[in-house]
Every structure is written in structure tokens, then in C-alpha cells.
C-alpha positions as CSV (number, residue, x, y, z in Angstrom):
1,M,81.3,-6.3,40.2
2,G,82.0,-9.9,41.3
3,R,84.8,-10.3,38.8
4,G,86.3,-7.0,39.8
5,L,86.4,-8.0,43.5
6,R,88.7,-10.9,42.7
7,L,92.2,-10.3,43.7
8,I,95.1,-10.4,41.2
9,R,97.6,-13.1,41.9
10,D,101.3,-12.6,42.5
11,M,100.9,-9.0,43.7
12,P,103.0,-7.9,46.7
13,S,101.0,-7.9,49.9
14,Y,101.6,-4.2,50.5
15,Y,99.8,-3.3,47.3
16,A,96.3,-2.1,47.7
17,Q,94.0,-3.5,45.0
18,I,91.1,-1.2,44.3
19,V,88.0,-1.7,42.4
20,E,86.4,1.4,40.9
21,I,82.7,1.1,40.1
22,V,81.3,3.6,37.6
23,G,77.5,3.9,37.6
24,T,74.7,6.1,36.5
25,P,72.6,8.2,38.8
26,K,70.0,5.5,38.7
27,F,72.6,3.0,40.0
28,E,73.4,5.4,42.9
29,D,69.7,5.7,43.7
30,F,69.5,1.9,43.7
31,V,72.3,1.6,46.3
32,K,70.6,4.2,48.4
33,G,67.3,2.3,48.1
34,L,69.0,-0.8,49.5
35,E,70.0,1.2,52.6
36,I,66.4,2.3,53.1
37,E,65.3,-1.3,52.9
38,G,67.7,-2.3,55.6
39,V,70.7,-3.6,53.6
40,G,73.8,-1.8,55.0
41,V,76.3,-0.4,52.5
42,G,79.2,0.6,54.7
43,S,82.2,2.7,53.9
44,T,85.6,3.0,55.4
45,K,88.8,4.9,54.9
46,T,90.9,2.2,56.5
47,P,92.3,-0.3,53.9
48,P,91.9,-4.0,54.7
49,P,94.8,-6.0,56.2
50,P,97.4,-6.7,53.5
51,G,97.2,-10.5,53.9
52,V,100.0,-13.1,54.4
53,H,102.1,-14.7,51.8
54,I,101.8,-18.5,51.9
55,F,104.4,-20.6,50.2
56,P,106.0,-24.1,50.3
57,M,109.3,-24.1,52.3
58,K,112.3,-25.9,50.8
59,E,113.6,-27.0,54.2
60,R,110.3,-28.9,54.8
61,T,110.5,-31.3,51.9
62,T,110.0,-34.2,54.4
63,Y,106.4,-33.0,54.7
64,D,105.8,-32.7,51.0
65,I,102.7,-34.6,49.7
66,D,102.1,-35.8,46.1
67,V,98.5,-36.1,45.1
68,P,97.9,-38.3,42.1
69,Q,96.1,-36.8,39.1
70,L,93.6,-38.8,37.1
71,S,92.6,-38.0,33.5
72,Q,89.3,-36.3,32.9
73,T,86.4,-38.4,34.3
74,Y,83.5,-37.0,32.4
75,F,83.0,-35.8,28.8
76,R,80.0,-34.5,27.0
77,N,78.4,-36.2,24.0
78,Y,75.6,-34.3,22.3
79,K,75.3,-36.4,19.1
80,D,72.2,-38.2,20.3
81,I,70.6,-35.5,22.4
82,S,67.7,-35.3,20.0
83,A,67.0,-39.0,20.6
84,F,66.5,-38.4,24.3
85,D,63.5,-40.4,25.5
86,I,61.1,-38.3,27.5
87,G,59.8,-41.6,29.0
88,Q,62.8,-41.3,31.4
89,L,61.2,-38.1,32.9
90,P,58.7,-38.3,35.8
91,T,55.1,-37.7,35.0
92,G,52.4,-35.7,36.8
93,I,54.8,-33.2,38.4
94,V,52.0,-30.7,38.8
95,P,48.3,-30.8,38.0
96,L,47.0,-28.8,35.1
97,D,44.7,-26.4,37.0
98,W,44.4,-22.7,37.2
99,K,42.6,-20.5,39.7
100,P,42.2,-17.0,38.3
101,G,43.2,-14.4,40.7
102,D,45.8,-16.5,42.6
103,P,48.7,-14.2,43.4
104,I,52.3,-15.4,43.5
105,K,53.8,-14.7,46.9
106,V,57.3,-13.5,46.8
107,I,59.7,-13.1,49.8
108,I,62.6,-10.7,49.2
109,S,65.6,-11.7,51.4
110,H,69.2,-10.5,51.7
111,G,71.4,-13.0,49.9
112,L,74.0,-13.3,52.6
113,T,72.3,-12.6,55.9
114,E,69.0,-14.1,54.9
115,V,67.3,-11.2,56.6
116,Q,63.7,-10.9,55.2
117,L,63.4,-7.4,53.6
118,A,59.8,-7.6,52.2
119,R,56.9,-9.7,51.2
120,K,55.0,-9.1,48.1
121,S,52.1,-10.7,46.2
122,I,52.4,-10.4,42.4
123,K,49.4,-10.9,40.2
124,F,50.2,-11.4,36.6
125,D,47.9,-11.1,33.6
126,P,47.5,-14.6,32.1
127,D,46.4,-13.2,28.8
128,Q,49.9,-11.8,28.2
129,I,51.5,-15.3,28.6
130,F,52.3,-17.1,25.3
131,L,53.3,-20.7,25.3
132,Q,56.1,-20.4,22.8
133,D,57.7,-17.7,24.9
134,V,57.4,-19.8,28.1
135,L,58.9,-22.9,26.4
136,A,61.7,-20.8,24.9
137,G,62.6,-19.4,28.3
138,L,62.5,-22.8,29.9
139,T,64.7,-24.2,27.2
140,Q,67.3,-21.5,27.7
141,S,67.3,-22.0,31.5
142,I,67.8,-25.7,31.1
143,I,70.8,-25.2,28.8
144,R,72.3,-22.8,31.3
145,T,71.5,-24.9,34.4
146,A,73.0,-28.1,33.0
147,K,75.8,-26.2,31.2
148,L,74.9,-27.9,27.9
149,G,77.0,-27.2,24.9
150,C,74.3,-28.2,22.4
151,Q,72.0,-25.8,20.5
152,F,68.7,-24.4,21.4
153,K,67.0,-26.1,18.5
154,E,68.0,-29.5,19.8
155,V,66.6,-29.0,23.3
156,Y,63.4,-27.1,22.5
157,P,61.6,-30.2,20.9
158,I,62.3,-32.2,24.1
159,V,60.8,-29.5,26.3
160,E,57.7,-29.1,24.1
161,N,57.2,-32.9,23.9
162,Y,57.6,-33.3,27.7
163,V,54.9,-30.7,28.3
164,A,52.6,-32.1,25.7
165,K,52.8,-35.8,26.9
166,R,54.1,-36.3,30.5
167,F,54.7,-33.2,32.7
168,F,51.0,-32.7,33.6
169,G,50.4,-36.5,34.0
170,G,49.3,-37.2,30.5
171,K,48.6,-35.7,27.1
172,V,47.5,-32.0,27.0
173,D,46.4,-29.7,24.3
174,L,49.2,-27.1,23.8
175,N,46.6,-24.7,22.4
176,N,44.9,-24.7,25.8
177,P,45.8,-21.3,27.4
178,T,45.9,-22.9,30.8
179,V,49.1,-24.7,29.9
180,A,51.0,-21.5,29.4
181,R,49.5,-19.9,32.5
182,V,50.6,-22.8,34.7
183,L,54.1,-23.1,33.2
184,G,54.5,-19.4,33.5
185,R,54.3,-19.6,37.3
186,H,57.7,-19.4,39.0
187,E,57.3,-22.4,41.3
188,V,56.2,-24.6,38.4
189,G,58.8,-23.5,36.0
190,T,61.5,-24.0,38.6
191,Q,60.5,-27.7,39.1
192,F,60.4,-28.2,35.3
193,I,63.9,-26.8,34.8
194,R,65.3,-28.9,37.6
195,V,63.9,-32.2,36.4
196,V,64.8,-31.7,32.7
197,A,68.2,-30.2,33.3
198,E,69.3,-33.1,35.5
199,A,68.1,-35.7,33.1
200,L,69.7,-34.1,30.0
201,G,72.9,-33.4,31.9
202,K,73.2,-37.1,32.8
203,H,72.1,-38.2,29.4
204,S,74.8,-36.1,27.7
205,T,77.6,-36.8,30.2
206,Q,79.6,-40.0,29.8
207,T,82.3,-41.5,32.0
208,Q,85.4,-42.3,30.1
209,Q,88.1,-44.8,31.1
210,I,90.4,-43.0,33.5
211,K,94.2,-43.1,33.5
212,L,96.8,-42.0,36.0
213,K,98.6,-38.9,34.7
214,P,102.4,-39.2,34.8
215,E,102.9,-36.1,37.0
216,P,101.1,-35.8,40.4
217,I,100.1,-32.5,42.0
218,R,103.2,-31.9,44.1
219,L,102.4,-29.5,47.0
220,S,106.0,-28.3,47.1
221,E,105.4,-26.8,43.6
222,T,102.5,-24.7,44.7
223,R,102.8,-21.1,43.6
224,A,102.9,-18.5,46.5
225,F,99.6,-16.9,47.2
226,I,98.1,-14.3,49.5
227,W,95.7,-15.4,52.3
228,R,93.4,-12.9,54.1
229,R,91.5,-15.4,56.3
230,R,92.4,-17.4,59.3
231,L,95.9,-18.7,59.8
232,C,97.7,-21.1,62.2
233,D,101.2,-22.4,62.6
234,A,102.3,-26.1,62.2
235,Q,105.5,-27.9,61.5
236,K,104.2,-31.1,59.8
237,T,103.2,-29.2,56.7
238,I,105.2,-28.1,53.6
239,F,103.8,-24.6,53.9
240,N,105.0,-21.7,56.1
241,K,101.5,-21.1,57.4
242,V,98.3,-23.1,57.4
243,A,95.5,-21.4,55.5
244,C,92.1,-22.0,57.2
245,F,88.6,-20.8,56.6
246,N,87.2,-21.3,60.1
247,A,88.0,-22.1,63.7
248,F,87.1,-25.8,63.3
249,E,89.8,-26.2,60.6
250,E,92.3,-24.5,63.0
251,E,91.3,-27.0,65.7
252,F,91.8,-29.9,63.3
253,C,95.2,-28.6,62.3
254,L,96.4,-28.6,65.9
255,F,95.1,-32.2,66.2
256,M,97.1,-33.3,63.1
257,E,100.2,-31.5,64.3
258,N,100.1,-33.3,67.7
259,A,98.8,-36.7,66.5
260,R,101.7,-39.2,66.9
261,D,100.7,-41.3,63.8
262,V,100.4,-38.3,61.4
263,E,103.6,-38.0,59.4
264,A,102.6,-35.0,57.2
265,F,99.5,-33.1,56.4
266,S,98.4,-30.1,54.4
267,K,95.4,-27.7,54.4
268,L,94.3,-27.3,50.9
269,A,93.4,-23.8,49.7
270,E,91.0,-24.7,46.8
271,W,92.3,-23.6,43.4
272,F,95.6,-22.3,44.9
273,T,96.7,-25.9,45.7
274,R,95.0,-27.2,42.5
275,F,93.5,-30.4,43.9
276,G,89.9,-30.7,42.8
277,L,87.5,-33.6,42.2
278,E,85.1,-33.7,39.3
279,Y,81.5,-34.7,40.1
280,L,78.1,-34.6,38.4
281,S,75.8,-32.2,40.2
282,E,72.1,-32.6,40.7
283,K,71.6,-30.0,38.0
284,G,73.3,-32.2,35.5
285,S,76.5,-30.1,35.2
286,V,80.1,-31.2,35.9
287,R,81.5,-29.4,38.8
288,L,84.7,-29.3,40.9
289,Y,84.8,-30.2,44.6
290,Y,87.8,-29.0,46.6
291,P,88.5,-31.2,49.7
292,D,89.9,-29.5,52.9
293,F,92.9,-31.6,53.8
294,V,95.3,-34.3,52.7
295,A,97.4,-36.3,55.2
296,R,100.0,-39.1,55.3
297,V,99.4,-41.4,58.3
298,L,101.6,-44.3,59.4
299,V,100.1,-47.1,61.4
300,G,102.7,-49.8,62.2
301,A,104.6,-50.2,58.9
302,T,101.6,-49.2,56.7
303,T,101.2,-45.8,55.2
304,T,97.8,-44.6,54.3
305,M,96.9,-41.4,52.5
306,W,93.8,-39.6,53.6
307,V,91.5,-37.0,51.9
308,I,89.7,-35.3,54.7
309,E,86.7,-33.0,54.8
310,T,85.6,-31.0,57.9
311,K,81.9,-30.2,57.9
312,G,79.4,-28.0,59.7
313,R,75.8,-28.0,58.7
314,E,74.9,-30.1,55.6
315,D,71.1,-29.8,55.4
316,W,71.3,-26.8,53.1
317,D,73.7,-28.4,50.6
318,T,72.0,-31.1,48.5
319,E,75.3,-31.8,46.6
320,V,77.0,-33.3,49.7
321,P,76.1,-37.0,48.9
322,R,77.3,-36.6,45.4
323,K,80.6,-35.1,46.5
324,D,81.0,-37.9,49.1
325,A,80.3,-40.6,46.5
326,H,82.8,-39.2,44.0
327,A,85.5,-38.8,46.7
328,E,85.1,-42.4,47.6
329,W,85.3,-43.4,43.9
330,W,88.4,-41.3,43.4
331,C,90.1,-42.9,46.4
332,E,89.3,-46.4,45.0
333,Q,90.6,-45.6,41.6
334,V,93.8,-44.0,42.8
335,T,94.5,-46.9,45.2
336,K,94.1,-49.3,42.3
337,E,96.3,-47.3,40.0
338,T,99.1,-46.4,42.4
339,G,99.1,-49.3,44.8
340,I,99.1,-46.8,47.7
341,Q,96.0,-46.9,50.0
342,W,93.9,-43.7,49.8
343,R,90.9,-43.2,51.9
344,Y,88.3,-40.5,52.6
345,A,87.1,-39.1,55.9
346,K,84.5,-36.5,56.8
347,L,84.5,-35.0,60.3
348,P,81.3,-33.3,61.5
349,Y,81.7,-30.3,63.7
350,R,79.0,-31.4,66.1
351,R,80.9,-34.6,66.9
352,F,84.5,-33.5,67.1
353,H,84.6,-29.8,68.1
354,G,86.7,-29.7,71.3
355,K,86.8,-33.6,71.4
356,F,89.7,-34.7,69.2
357,P,91.6,-37.8,70.4
358,S,95.4,-38.1,70.7
359,S,95.9,-40.2,67.5
360,F,94.5,-40.5,64.0
361,A,93.9,-44.2,64.6
362,A,91.6,-43.3,67.5
363,L,89.8,-40.8,65.3
364,V,89.1,-43.5,62.7
365,E,87.7,-45.7,65.4
366,A,85.1,-43.0,66.1
367,L,83.9,-43.1,62.4
368,K,81.8,-45.5,60.4
369,P,80.9,-46.1,56.7
370,A,78.2,-43.8,55.5
371,R,75.0,-45.4,54.1
372,G,75.6,-46.8,50.6
373,L,79.4,-46.2,50.8
374,T,82.2,-48.4,52.1
375,L,85.0,-46.0,53.2
376,I,85.0,-44.7,56.7
377,F,84.1,-41.1,56.6
378,E,81.3,-40.0,59.0
379,A,80.6,-39.9,62.7
380,S,79.1,-43.0,64.4
381,D,75.8,-42.8,66.3
382,G,75.5,-43.0,70.0
383,D,77.8,-41.5,72.6
384,D,79.6,-38.4,71.5
385,A,82.8,-39.3,73.5
386,V,85.7,-39.9,71.1
387,V,87.6,-43.1,71.7
388,E,91.1,-42.6,73.0
């Protein structure tokens, strides 16, 4: 269903794209059951708004921006996966104990609204848990989580060895039924998968020497796309409209439009504008991070290129520090390769909402280097007033 809901590119905006879902009577009963539990499944006869075509304008080439492209940062090497040293993994994650009768408490919540639908206590029969099945399930989950391209037979011995020697704080007898019972618990298996997936992902991921590709991502060559979210107008951008996800991005667009030292900027629309940064996630997989904005800023006779991220809450996203670190690394590499200064900035909503200054230089003065990084990209402490 998720695949079906994705819009087809290059379709006229007046075309209605329809997804037909064919299901069994049981599926229909399932949907009705969701309504009974409080999850609304609405219906309408009014089609959604057709959306707006966004495209680069030939008469605005002055505001075009070229984003350098680097060669692939990471590559996978599985040749020595079987030689992985489990001594790298933490020991004593959970104690090897078991209290018969302890139920597993489960909270069922709506995935988007986070509305709590039900609470249940599930009591499983430990006599039906077999260690080989548990270890096989953990192995498959680790391969999926870290997006490993190696075979099951190469990861399974690592999983078994870690359980036998370190996970519970020391050596354990794999024939002890308590081992399977504890590993079979969801909260224990989840920790196990997270730890091993991250370690194997890092072990098999290598950083290769990067090179600057001959052709940059030229925003003036972006293919036209349809946008159904928020929009705003600006003149300092190559695009006919600015594609925004939220009101804070609109607010920042107006600031960039009016800031006297901003020569050109562009709101990036994820894969539509193609600029993404590779980073290694905490799960050990290689992911793409799409920044929000790029801008060309002139201070005196010096031009600086900026990659900019607007941020709301971050406490729920544990990947943020990894994205930040890689964005800084990317700016450093591109600056070195091109001779043009690239920097990274992150603008927290709580600090700048309704309080943008009149120039980009003043905005930078209100920022400071984040802990462990060197580029200016987060709000400074103290008074919330932005320096003019």
C-alpha cells in the first residue's frame, strides 16, 4: 500500500492518481476493527488539490547554485566478516535470570498520532522456545537492520558466539533453557539486535578516498516536479516557487529573501533536487540525509556557500549527531577540493521562530560551534534575542 501511494513523476497536475486496494473480506473486517479501536479511516468524494508544478526558471540563472558532488564515501567489505572479534561487543547487557510467570507488557499505539489504543500483558510458554530458532531470528533481524549483504551462515556463528561468551556477562551453557527464554523476550532481543547490528555495520563499512566528481548538481537542471505541501514566493531562487514542509521553513525563506548579504538560495526538496549526504546510521547501515537549504552569501568580497538545516524537536531522533558530523565533514572535504568555502548551519525553531535578524552575518553571530564540532551550526546559550 505504501508503494502504491507514491505519486508517479511527470504526470500533469490535473490528472488524478488513484490507488485501488483489493482485499479479502478478512482485510475489510480488519479495517472496520481499526475504526472500533479508535483509528479513524475516513472517506471523501472530493479529490485532493492537484498540486503545483515547481521548475527552474531560465530567466533566473543569476540565482542558480552548483552543489559539488563527491564520489561514494562508504563501501561494504564482507571478506573478513567471519573474523569479527566479539571482544569488541559490550558484555553483561542483561542478566541471565528468569522469573516464571512474568508477563510481557505491550502498549499498542497509533503509528502517527501516538494515541494509545490498548494495553496488553502477553504470557508466553517458555517450553515452546528453542534456542536455534531464537538465534536464527536474531541473525536475520541483524542482517536486515544493518542492511548487510553477507550470507546468513557468516553472521549466525557470531551471534551464537556472542551469546555463549559475552552477552550475559560471561560464558553460559547454550543447553540451559533459560538462555532461550531470556533471549526470546522482546526487550532483550531488541537490545541484542541493536548492539550487534551497529558493530557489524561499522566493521563491514569502510571509508574510501573521496574524489570530486567532474559535474556538480546544478539546480537549474532539476526536473520539474509536483508539490502538494506548503509554498511561498521568492525572487532570489532559481525556482518559480519555494517548496516548504512547514511554516518555519517559510519564515526562513522570507528571511533569506530579505537578507541583504544573501545573493541566492534554494529550498531543497529531498530526492527531487538530488542533493543527499551519505552517513553511517546507529544501526550500522548507510543512509542518505537530505539538508533543507543551500545558500550563497557575500560578506565583503568573500563568497561563502552554506548548507542549512532548520530544526524543531531533536530528542526523538538519535541520528541527528551523526547527520551533523557528516555534514561538517562533507563541507570540509568540498572546501578542500574546490577552494570555495562551504559551511554548515542548523537553526533551532525555539531560538529563531519570529526572531530572525536583518542579515545572514547577524544570524551567524547568534550561532556557535556544537560540542565536538568546529563549524558554526547551532544556537548559542543565554539570551534568546538575536543580534542585529
